[in-house]
Residue frames as qw, qx, qy, qz and C-alpha x, y, z in Angstrom:
[[0.761, -0.128, 0.294, -0.564, 23.15, 45.53, -0.26],
 [0.189, -0.259, 0.939, 0.126, 23.88, 41.75, -0.22],
 [0.513, -0.046, -0.616, -0.596, 21.77, 39.43, -2.31],
 [0.724, -0.246, 0.315, -0.562, 18.89, 37.62, -0.54],
 [0.016, -0.288, 0.956, 0.055, 19.67, 34.00, 0.09],
 [0.513, -0.168, -0.717, -0.441, 17.37, 31.13, -0.48],
 [0.368, -0.339, -0.768, 0.401, 16.95, 30.43, 3.32],
 [0.047, 0.260, 0.287, -0.921, 15.80, 33.99, 3.87],
 [0.433, 0.048, -0.397, -0.808, 13.10, 33.51, 1.25],
 [0.479, -0.141, -0.856, -0.135, 11.95, 30.08, 2.49],
 [0.139, -0.231, -0.710, 0.650, 11.12, 31.11, 5.98],
 [0.334, 0.253, 0.181, -0.890, 8.52, 33.72, 5.06],
 [0.526, 0.106, -0.613, -0.579, 7.23, 31.43, 2.32],
 [0.355, -0.145, -0.907, 0.174, 6.75, 28.60, 4.88],
 [0.084, 0.278, 0.545, -0.786, 4.82, 31.00, 7.18],
 [0.424, 0.245, -0.194, -0.850, 2.60, 31.98, 4.29],
 [0.504, 0.035, -0.808, -0.304, 1.94, 28.37, 3.34],
 [0.243, -0.224, -0.855, 0.400, 1.13, 27.37, 6.93],
 [0.205, 0.312, 0.356, -0.857, -1.08, 30.38, 7.60],
 [0.449, 0.195, -0.438, -0.754, -2.87, 29.85, 4.28],
 [0.472, -0.083, -0.866, -0.143, -3.51, 26.22, 4.93],
 [0.133, -0.266, -0.755, 0.585, -4.70, 26.92, 8.53],
 [0.222, 0.392, 0.264, -0.853, -7.02, 29.77, 7.50],
 [0.537, 0.383, -0.248, -0.710, -8.23, 28.59, 4.14],
 [0.504, 0.217, -0.787, -0.281, -7.52, 25.01, 3.04],
 [0.172, -0.081, -0.933, 0.305, -8.29, 22.99, 6.23],
 [0.327, 0.300, 0.482, -0.756, -11.46, 24.98, 7.13],
 [0.573, 0.306, -0.348, -0.675, -12.72, 24.44, 3.62],
 [0.416, 0.093, -0.900, -0.086, -12.08, 20.70, 3.99],
 [0.051, 0.173, 0.797, -0.576, -13.83, 20.78, 7.41],
 [0.454, 0.296, 0.120, -0.832, -16.76, 22.64, 5.87],
 [0.610, 0.203, -0.592, -0.485, -17.23, 20.11, 3.03],
 [0.278, 0.000, -0.934, 0.225, -16.87, 17.22, 5.56],
 [0.199, 0.225, 0.596, -0.745, -19.50, 18.82, 7.91],
 [0.512, 0.296, -0.126, -0.796, -21.79, 19.51, 4.99],
 [0.578, 0.131, -0.725, -0.351, -21.74, 15.87, 3.81],
 [0.460, -0.087, -0.856, 0.218, -21.99, 14.23, 7.27],
 [0.178, -0.277, 0.327, -0.886, -23.96, 16.64, 9.46],
 [0.704, -0.135, 0.034, -0.696, -27.23, 14.77, 9.63],
 [0.944, 0.024, -0.300, -0.132, -25.92, 11.14, 9.70],
 [0.293, 0.520, -0.675, 0.434, -22.94, 11.36, 12.06],
 [0.711, -0.392, -0.568, 0.135, -22.68, 9.14, 15.11],
 [0.452, -0.890, -0.061, 0.008, -21.97, 10.62, 18.57],
 [0.722, -0.372, 0.239, 0.532, -18.25, 9.88, 18.39],
 [0.470, 0.361, 0.380, 0.711, -17.98, 11.43, 14.93],
 [0.088, -0.902, -0.267, -0.327, -19.99, 14.47, 16.12],
 [0.578, -0.745, 0.068, 0.326, -17.39, 15.04, 18.95],
 [0.610, -0.077, 0.374, 0.694, -14.69, 14.94, 16.25],
 [0.241, 0.684, 0.409, 0.554, -16.67, 17.52, 14.21],
 [0.319, -0.935, -0.145, -0.048, -16.91, 19.80, 17.18],
 [0.667, -0.493, 0.226, 0.511, -13.18, 19.45, 17.77],
 [0.528, 0.248, 0.417, 0.697, -12.42, 20.29, 14.19],
 [0.010, 0.870, 0.319, 0.376, -14.68, 23.38, 14.36],
 [0.503, -0.849, 0.005, 0.159, -12.90, 24.52, 17.58],
 [0.705, -0.261, 0.317, 0.579, -9.35, 23.81, 16.22],
 [0.353, 0.227, 0.445, 0.791, -9.89, 25.61, 12.90],
 [0.002, -0.772, -0.549, 0.321, -12.21, 28.31, 14.30],
 [0.045, -0.643, 0.133, 0.753, -10.46, 31.40, 12.82],
 [0.025, -0.126, 0.742, 0.657, -10.60, 29.88, 9.33],
 [0.003, 0.485, 0.871, 0.081, -14.13, 28.63, 9.74],
 [0.007, -0.728, -0.348, 0.590, -15.07, 32.16, 10.84],
 [0.004, -0.405, 0.425, 0.810, -13.84, 33.41, 7.52],
 [0.123, -0.102, -0.861, -0.482, -16.06, 30.90, 5.71],
 [0.107, 0.369, 0.778, -0.497, -19.05, 31.52, 8.02],
 [0.413, 0.409, 0.013, -0.814, -21.01, 33.79, 5.55],
 [0.494, 0.281, -0.648, -0.507, -21.10, 30.82, 3.20],
 [0.006, 0.031, -0.974, 0.226, -22.05, 28.10, 5.69],
 [0.636, -0.089, -0.132, -0.755, -25.52, 26.75, 5.41],
 [0.073, 0.079, -0.977, 0.182, -26.52, 23.88, 7.70],
 [0.588, 0.089, 0.242, -0.766, -30.26, 24.33, 7.39],
 [0.582, 0.120, 0.803, -0.036, -32.14, 21.08, 6.64],
 [0.027, 0.062, -0.667, -0.742, -32.76, 20.39, 2.98],
 [0.597, 0.078, 0.027, -0.798, -36.35, 20.66, 1.76],
 [0.456, 0.065, 0.881, -0.109, -38.46, 17.59, 1.98],
 [0.285, 0.056, -0.598, -0.747, -40.23, 16.49, -1.08],
 [0.544, 0.158, 0.599, -0.566, -43.89, 15.78, -0.41],
 [0.005, -0.029, -0.871, -0.491, -45.16, 13.12, -2.77],
 [0.512, 0.166, 0.149, -0.829, -48.68, 13.85, -3.86]]
C-alpha cells in the first residue's frame, strides 16, 4: 500500500473545515449578531438579517434549540 500524500489529506480536511464553518461557526456568528441587533435594526439591516438566516439555515437549524428572541423583561420602577 503506497503512503498517503499530503494532497490526499488536504482535500478531506478542507471539506471538513468548510462544512464545519458553514454549519457551526458562521451560524453562531449570525446568532450573536441577531441577538444583539434584533430590536434596534433598521429596515435595510433587517433584510440583511433575513438573508443571513436563509443562507445559513442548516446551521441555524442546529442552533435553534438555543435561540431565544423573546423580549427581555421590563423593569417596572415603583
